[in-house]
C-alpha positions as a Markdown table, in Angstrom:
| # | Residue | x | y | z |
|---|---|---|---|---|
| 1 | Met | 101.9 | 94.7 | 103.0 |
| 2 | Gln | 100.9 | 98.0 | 104.0 |
| 3 | Leu | 96.9 | 98.5 | 104.0 |
| 4 | Asn | 96.2 | 101.6 | 105.3 |
| 5 | Asp | 92.9 | 103.5 | 104.0 |
| 6 | Val | 91.6 | 101.0 | 102.6 |
| 7 | Ser | 88.0 | 102.2 | 102.5 |
| 8 | Glu | 89.0 | 105.3 | 101.2 |
| 9 | Gln | 91.1 | 103.5 | 97.9 |
| 10 | Leu | 88.1 | 101.9 | 97.1 |
| 11 | Ser | 85.5 | 104.0 | 97.4 |
| 12 | Lys | 87.7 | 105.9 | 94.6 |
| 13 | Ile | 88.0 | 103.3 | 92.7 |
| 14 | Ile | 84.0 | 103.2 | 92.7 |
| 15 | Glu | 83.8 | 106.8 | 92.2 |
| 16 | Asn | 86.0 | 106.5 | 89.1 |
| 17 | Thr | 83.9 | 103.0 | 87.8 |
| 18 | Val | 80.7 | 103.6 | 88.0 |
| 19 | Glu | 78.1 | 106.0 | 87.2 |
| 20 | Asn | 76.9 | 108.3 | 90.4 |
| 21 | Ser | 73.0 | 106.7 | 91.1 |
| 22 | Val | 75.1 | 103.8 | 91.2 |
| 23 | Arg | 77.7 | 104.9 | 93.8 |
| 24 | Ser | 74.7 | 106.6 | 95.5 |
| 25 | Trp | 72.7 | 103.6 | 95.7 |
| 26 | Leu | 75.8 | 101.6 | 97.3 |
| 27 | Glu | 76.8 | 104.5 | 99.6 |
| 28 | Glu | 73.0 | 104.9 | 100.8 |
| 29 | Lys | 72.4 | 101.3 | 101.5 |
| 30 | Ile | 75.5 | 101.1 | 103.4 |
| 31 | Gln | 74.1 | 103.8 | 105.8 |
| 32 | Glu | 70.8 | 102.3 | 106.2 |
| 33 | Ile | 72.4 | 99.3 | 107.2 |
| 34 | Ile | 74.7 | 101.2 | 109.9 |
| 35 | Glu | 71.5 | 103.1 | 110.8 |
| 36 | Gly | 69.1 | 99.9 | 110.8 |
| 37 | Asp | 71.5 | 96.8 | 112.5 |
| 38 | Lys | 70.3 | 95.1 | 110.1 |
| 39 | Pro | 72.6 | 92.1 | 109.1 |
| 40 | Arg | 69.6 | 90.4 | 107.1 |
| 41 | Glu | 70.3 | 93.6 | 104.6 |
| 42 | Met | 74.1 | 93.7 | 104.7 |
| 43 | Phe | 73.9 | 89.8 | 103.1 |
| 44 | Met | 71.1 | 91.0 | 100.8 |
| 45 | Ala | 73.1 | 93.6 | 99.7 |
| 46 | Tyr | 76.0 | 91.8 | 98.7 |
| 47 | Ser | 74.7 | 89.6 | 97.0 |
| 48 | Leu | 73.0 | 92.4 | 95.0 |
| 49 | Val | 76.2 | 94.1 | 94.2 |
| 50 | Pro | 76.9 | 92.7 | 90.8 |
| 51 | Thr | 73.4 | 93.6 | 89.3 |
| 52 | Lys | 73.7 | 97.1 | 90.6 |
| 53 | Ile | 77.4 | 97.6 | 90.1 |
| 54 | Gly | 77.9 | 95.6 | 87.1 |
| 55 | Lys | 81.3 | 93.3 | 86.6 |
| 56 | Gln | 83.3 | 95.3 | 84.0 |
| 57 | Gly | 87.0 | 95.4 | 85.4 |
| 58 | Ile | 88.9 | 98.8 | 87.3 |
| 59 | Pro | 90.9 | 101.4 | 86.0 |
| 60 | Lys | 94.6 | 101.7 | 86.8 |
| 61 | Met | 94.2 | 104.4 | 89.5 |
| 62 | Gly | 97.8 | 104.8 | 89.6 |
| 63 | Leu | 98.0 | 105.0 | 93.7 |
| 64 | Gly | 101.0 | 102.9 | 93.4 |
| 65 | Thr | 99.3 | 101.6 | 97.0 |
| 66 | Asp | 99.8 | 97.7 | 98.1 |
| 67 | Val | 95.9 | 98.0 | 98.2 |
| 68 | Glu | 96.0 | 99.0 | 94.2 |
| 69 | Lys | 98.4 | 96.4 | 93.8 |
| 70 | Tyr | 96.9 | 93.9 | 95.2 |
| 71 | Leu | 93.5 | 94.3 | 93.6 |
| 72 | Glu | 95.5 | 94.1 | 90.4 |
| 73 | Val | 97.4 | 90.8 | 91.5 |
| 74 | Gln | 93.7 | 89.4 | 92.1 |
| 75 | Arg | 92.6 | 90.8 | 88.8 |
| 76 | Ala | 89.9 | 92.3 | 90.8 |
| 77 | Asp | 86.6 | 93.7 | 89.3 |
| 78 | Ile | 84.5 | 96.5 | 90.1 |
| 79 | His | 81.5 | 94.3 | 92.0 |
| 80 | Gln | 84.5 | 92.7 | 94.2 |
| 81 | Val | 85.4 | 96.2 | 94.7 |
| 82 | Ala | 81.9 | 97.2 | 96.1 |
| 83 | Arg | 81.7 | 94.1 | 98.0 |
| 84 | Ile | 84.4 | 94.5 | 100.0 |
| 85 | Tyr | 83.8 | 98.3 | 100.3 |
| 86 | Leu | 80.5 | 97.4 | 101.7 |
| 87 | Leu | 82.3 | 95.0 | 104.5 |
| 88 | Val | 84.8 | 97.7 | 105.3 |
| 89 | Arg | 82.4 | 100.3 | 106.0 |
| 90 | Leu | 79.6 | 98.0 | 108.0 |
| 91 | Leu | 82.9 | 97.4 | 110.1 |
| 92 | Gln | 84.4 | 100.1 | 110.4 |
| 93 | Ala | 81.1 | 101.7 | 111.7 |
| 94 | Asn | 80.6 | 98.8 | 114.3 |
| 95 | Gln | 82.5 | 95.7 | 114.3 |
| 96 | Asn | 81.5 | 94.1 | 117.4 |
| 97 | Phe | 78.4 | 94.2 | 115.9 |
| 98 | Phe | 78.9 | 93.5 | 112.4 |
| 99 | Ala | 82.1 | 91.2 | 112.6 |
| 100 | Pro | 80.5 | 88.2 | 113.7 |
| 101 | Lys | 77.5 | 88.7 | 111.1 |
| 102 | Val | 80.5 | 89.1 | 108.3 |
| 103 | Ala | 81.8 | 85.7 | 109.6 |
| 104 | Lys | 78.5 | 84.0 | 108.2 |
| 105 | Ile | 78.9 | 85.4 | 104.9 |
| 106 | Ile | 80.9 | 81.9 | 104.4 |
| 107 | Gln | 77.7 | 79.9 | 105.1 |
| 108 | Val | 75.3 | 82.0 | 103.4 |
| 109 | Ala | 77.3 | 83.1 | 99.8 |
| 110 | Asp | 77.5 | 81.1 | 96.5 |
| 111 | Thr | 80.1 | 80.6 | 95.1 |
| 112 | Gly | 81.2 | 84.0 | 93.3 |
| 113 | Glu | 80.3 | 85.8 | 96.9 |
| 114 | Leu | 82.4 | 83.4 | 98.8 |
| 115 | Val | 85.4 | 83.5 | 96.5 |
| 116 | Thr | 85.3 | 87.3 | 96.9 |
| 117 | Phe | 84.8 | 87.4 | 99.8 |
| 118 | Leu | 88.1 | 84.6 | 100.4 |
| 119 | Lys | 90.4 | 86.6 | 98.2 |
| 120 | Phe | 89.6 | 90.0 | 99.8 |
| 121 | Leu | 90.1 | 89.1 | 103.4 |
| 122 | Ile | 93.1 | 90.7 | 104.1 |
| 123 | Leu | 91.5 | 94.3 | 103.2 |
| 124 | Leu | 89.0 | 93.8 | 106.2 |
| 125 | Pro | 89.1 | 95.6 | 109.7 |
| 126 | Asp | 91.1 | 93.2 | 112.2 |
| 127 | Pro | 90.9 | 90.4 | 109.0 |
| 128 | Gly | 92.4 | 87.6 | 112.1 |
| 129 | Thr | 89.2 | 87.3 | 112.9 |
| 130 | Tyr | 87.4 | 85.2 | 110.2 |
| 131 | Arg | 90.8 | 82.7 | 110.5 |
| 132 | Asp | 88.4 | 79.9 | 110.6 |
| 133 | Gln | 86.5 | 80.9 | 107.8 |
| 134 | Ala | 89.7 | 81.1 | 105.6 |
| 135 | Val | 90.4 | 77.6 | 106.8 |
| 136 | Asp | 87.3 | 76.2 | 106.8 |
| 137 | Ala | 87.6 | 76.8 | 102.7 |
| 138 | Leu | 90.9 | 74.5 | 102.8 |
| 139 | Arg | 87.9 | 71.8 | 103.1 |
| 140 | Thr | 86.2 | 72.5 | 99.8 |
| 141 | Asn | 87.4 | 70.0 | 96.2 |
| 142 | Val | 86.2 | 73.6 | 94.3 |
| 143 | Thr | 89.3 | 75.0 | 92.7 |
| 144 | Gln | 87.9 | 78.4 | 92.3 |
| 145 | Val | 87.0 | 78.2 | 96.8 |
| 146 | Phe | 90.6 | 77.3 | 97.4 |
| 147 | Asn | 92.6 | 79.1 | 95.1 |
| 148 | Ala | 90.9 | 82.0 | 96.6 |
| 149 | Ile | 92.4 | 81.8 | 99.9 |
| 150 | Ala | 95.6 | 79.9 | 98.5 |
| 151 | Ala | 96.6 | 81.6 | 95.6 |
| 152 | His | 98.1 | 84.9 | 95.6 |
| 153 | Asn | 97.0 | 85.6 | 99.3 |
| 154 | Pro | 98.9 | 86.8 | 101.7 |
| 155 | Tyr | 96.3 | 86.2 | 104.4 |
| 156 | Pro | 97.2 | 82.4 | 105.0 |
| 157 | Ala | 101.1 | 83.5 | 105.7 |
| 158 | Arg | 100.3 | 85.9 | 107.9 |
| 159 | Phe | 97.1 | 84.2 | 110.0 |
| 160 | Phe | 97.1 | 80.1 | 109.8 |
| 161 | Asn | 99.6 | 78.4 | 112.8 |
| 162 | Glu | 101.8 | 75.7 | 111.0 |
| 163 | Gln | 99.4 | 72.7 | 110.8 |
| 164 | Gln | 96.8 | 75.0 | 108.7 |
| 165 | Trp | 99.3 | 76.1 | 106.4 |
| 166 | Asn | 101.2 | 72.6 | 106.2 |
| 167 | Gln | 97.5 | 71.4 | 105.3 |
| 168 | Met | 97.1 | 73.8 | 102.9 |
| 169 | Tyr | 100.2 | 73.4 | 100.9 |
| 170 | Leu | 100.2 | 69.9 | 101.0 |
| 171 | Lys | 95.9 | 69.9 | 99.5 |
| 172 | Met | 97.6 | 72.5 | 96.7 |
| 173 | Ala | 100.3 | 69.5 | 95.3 |
| 174 | Phe | 97.3 | 67.1 | 95.6 |
| 175 | Met | 95.1 | 69.4 | 93.8 |
| 176 | Gln | 98.1 | 69.6 | 91.0 |
| 177 | Gly | 97.4 | 73.5 | 91.7 |
| 178 | Asp | 100.6 | 76.3 | 91.1 |
| 179 | Leu | 102.4 | 76.3 | 94.3 |
| 180 | Ser | 104.7 | 79.3 | 93.1 |
| 181 | Thr | 101.2 | 81.3 | 93.9 |
| 182 | Leu | 101.6 | 80.7 | 97.1 |
| 183 | Val | 102.8 | 83.8 | 99.1 |
| 184 | Asp | 106.1 | 83.8 | 101.4 |
| 185 | Ile | 106.7 | 80.0 | 101.4 |
| 186 | Asp | 110.0 | 80.7 | 102.4 |
| 187 | Ser | 109.3 | 82.3 | 105.5 |
| 188 | Arg | 106.4 | 79.5 | 106.5 |
| 189 | Ala | 108.4 | 76.5 | 105.8 |
| 190 | Asn | 109.3 | 74.1 | 108.9 |
| 191 | Ala | 110.7 | 70.7 | 109.5 |
| 192 | Glu | 107.2 | 69.1 | 109.8 |
| 193 | Leu | 106.3 | 70.5 | 106.5 |
| 194 | Ala | 109.7 | 69.0 | 105.5 |
| 195 | Arg | 108.9 | 66.1 | 106.9 |
| 196 | Ile | 105.6 | 65.6 | 105.4 |
| 197 | Ile | 106.8 | 66.5 | 101.5 |
| 198 | Ser | 109.6 | 63.8 | 101.9 |
| 199 | Asp | 106.9 | 61.3 | 103.1 |
| 200 | Tyr | 104.2 | 62.5 | 100.0 |
| 201 | Ala | 106.8 | 62.3 | 97.4 |
| 202 | His | 108.1 | 58.4 | 98.8 |
| 203 | Glu | 104.1 | 57.7 | 98.1 |
| 204 | Arg | 104.6 | 59.1 | 95.0 |
| 205 | Trp | 107.4 | 57.1 | 93.9 |
| 206 | Ala | 106.0 | 54.3 | 95.0 |
| 207 | Ala | 103.0 | 54.9 | 92.2 |
| 208 | Ser | 105.2 | 55.5 | 89.5 |
| 209 | Arg | 103.5 | 59.2 | 89.7 |
| 210 | Asn | 105.6 | 62.5 | 89.0 |
| 211 | Ile | 106.0 | 65.5 | 91.5 |
| 212 | Asp | 105.9 | 69.0 | 90.7 |
| 213 | Pro | 109.9 | 70.1 | 91.6 |
| 214 | Tyr | 108.7 | 73.2 | 92.8 |
| 215 | Phe | 107.0 | 71.0 | 95.9 |
| 216 | Trp | 110.3 | 70.7 | 97.3 |
| 217 | Arg | 111.2 | 74.5 | 97.9 |
| 218 | Pro | 110.2 | 74.8 | 101.6 |
| 219 | Val | 112.8 | 71.7 | 102.9 |
| 220 | Thr | 115.8 | 74.2 | 101.7 |
| 221 | Ala | 116.4 | 74.8 | 105.1 |
| 222 | Phe | 115.5 | 71.1 | 107.0 |
| 223 | Leu | 117.6 | 68.6 | 104.6 |
| 224 | Ser | 117.7 | 65.8 | 107.4 |
| 225 | Pro | 120.2 | 62.5 | 106.1 |
| 226 | Gly | 116.7 | 61.5 | 104.3 |
| 227 | Leu | 115.7 | 64.6 | 102.9 |
| 228 | Leu | 119.6 | 64.6 | 101.3 |
| 229 | Lys | 118.6 | 61.2 | 99.5 |
| 230 | Asp | 115.8 | 62.7 | 98.4 |
| 231 | Met | 118.5 | 65.7 | 97.4 |
| 232 | Gln | 120.8 | 62.7 | 95.6 |
| 233 | Arg | 117.6 | 60.6 | 93.9 |
| 234 | Leu | 116.5 | 64.5 | 92.5 |
| 235 | Leu | 120.4 | 64.6 | 90.8 |
| 236 | Glu | 120.1 | 61.7 | 88.9 |
| 237 | Ser | 116.9 | 62.0 | 87.3 |
| 238 | Asn | 116.4 | 62.0 | 84.1 |
| 239 | Asp | 113.8 | 65.3 | 84.7 |
| 240 | Ser | 115.7 | 68.0 | 84.1 |
| 241 | Leu | 113.3 | 70.3 | 86.6 |
| 242 | Glu | 113.7 | 67.7 | 89.6 |
| 243 | Asn | 117.8 | 68.2 | 89.2 |
| 244 | Arg | 117.4 | 72.2 | 89.2 |
| 245 | Ala | 114.8 | 71.9 | 92.0 |
| 246 | Ala | 117.6 | 69.6 | 93.8 |
| 247 | Val | 120.0 | 72.7 | 92.9 |
| 248 | Leu | 118.3 | 75.4 | 94.6 |
| 249 | Cys | 117.3 | 73.1 | 97.6 |
| 250 | Cys | 120.8 | 72.2 | 98.6 |
| 251 | Tyr | 122.8 | 75.7 | 97.2 |
| 252 | His | 120.3 | 77.7 | 99.7 |
| 253 | Ser | 120.5 | 75.2 | 102.5 |
| 254 | Gly | 123.8 | 76.3 | 103.5 |
| 255 | Lys | 124.7 | 72.6 | 104.6 |
| 256 | Pro | 128.2 | 71.9 | 103.9 |
| 257 | Glu | 127.1 | 67.9 | 103.1 |
| 258 | Ala | 124.3 | 69.3 | 100.7 |
| 259 | Lys | 126.4 | 71.6 | 99.3 |
| 260 | Glu | 129.0 | 68.7 | 98.1 |
| 261 | Leu | 126.3 | 66.9 | 96.1 |
| 262 | Leu | 126.8 | 69.9 | 93.8 |
| 263 | Val | 130.1 | 69.4 | 93.0 |
| 264 | Gly | 129.0 | 67.5 | 89.7 |
| 265 | Tyr | 126.6 | 70.5 | 89.1 |
| 266 | Pro | 128.9 | 73.8 | 88.9 |
| 267 | Glu | 126.8 | 74.9 | 85.8 |
| 268 | Trp | 124.0 | 74.8 | 87.2 |
| 269 | Val | 125.4 | 76.1 | 90.5 |
| 270 | Glu | 126.7 | 79.4 | 88.3 |
| 271 | Gln | 123.5 | 80.1 | 87.2 |
| 272 | Val | 122.1 | 80.0 | 90.8 |
| 273 | Lys | 125.0 | 82.7 | 91.6 |
| 274 | Asn | 124.3 | 84.5 | 89.0 |
| 275 | Lys | 120.3 | 84.3 | 89.5 |
| 276 | Thr | 119.3 | 82.5 | 85.7 |
| 277 | Leu | 118.5 | 79.9 | 87.9 |
| 278 | Ser | 115.4 | 80.6 | 90.9 |
| 279 | Trp | 112.5 | 79.5 | 91.9 |
| 280 | Lys | 111.3 | 82.3 | 89.7 |
| 281 | Thr | 112.4 | 80.8 | 86.8 |
| 282 | Leu | 112.7 | 76.6 | 87.6 |
| 283 | Lys | 110.3 | 76.2 | 84.9 |
| 284 | Asn | 111.4 | 78.8 | 82.2 |
């Protein structure tokens, strides 16, 4: 994701969406906060944006940039764009002064304000500055807030350490969220997560509870003897989705012993080869 000229692109979207008087209010408020070094005014402006700007959707600008594509993925509306534009402009003007204030938004924000902040952290200058705030969001039991940092968001894959990433992955499964919305699962897979997934699965099985077959995706490169037994169990399951998940893990693992488990499943192996069976199509 190449996020260049973020403020300019957000400004164009605002210009093409809201009336000039509303845009003037936002620009004047930004300048007032910058010149007065008024963090309290920043919080107030951030909160007032929906009232002043509205909440309508944004037009497709046809820019073809990663910024525009990300706004589309996150289904951004104009008040979210305006809020992030406000923060970007302040940080560009004086990052040393405003960065600690921006980080405090998580302490004072309502749910909607927090969701915007987390969804679009990646668009802020030096976004890694706010990793602690992003990690704090993992503790919530509010699905909307958790999904803001976890779902369709490249921030965790880029800035979370292994423990933080694993915590997010397991909690998404525990909350019965859509694991396929996590970004860069394969690149962040690790041996510890594979072990955790196997342990969690055994707990669920012992309690006669189901497991989302997508849950197994990160174990692909870490098929230890224990995990190979898990794959065998999935292949022998009466659930075709579990069968398919095991086929994907074993096939892509590259391990000869994993490939041996697939001898009796030539039709599914062929589907993997011709890409009609993939993690993207698993549940189709």
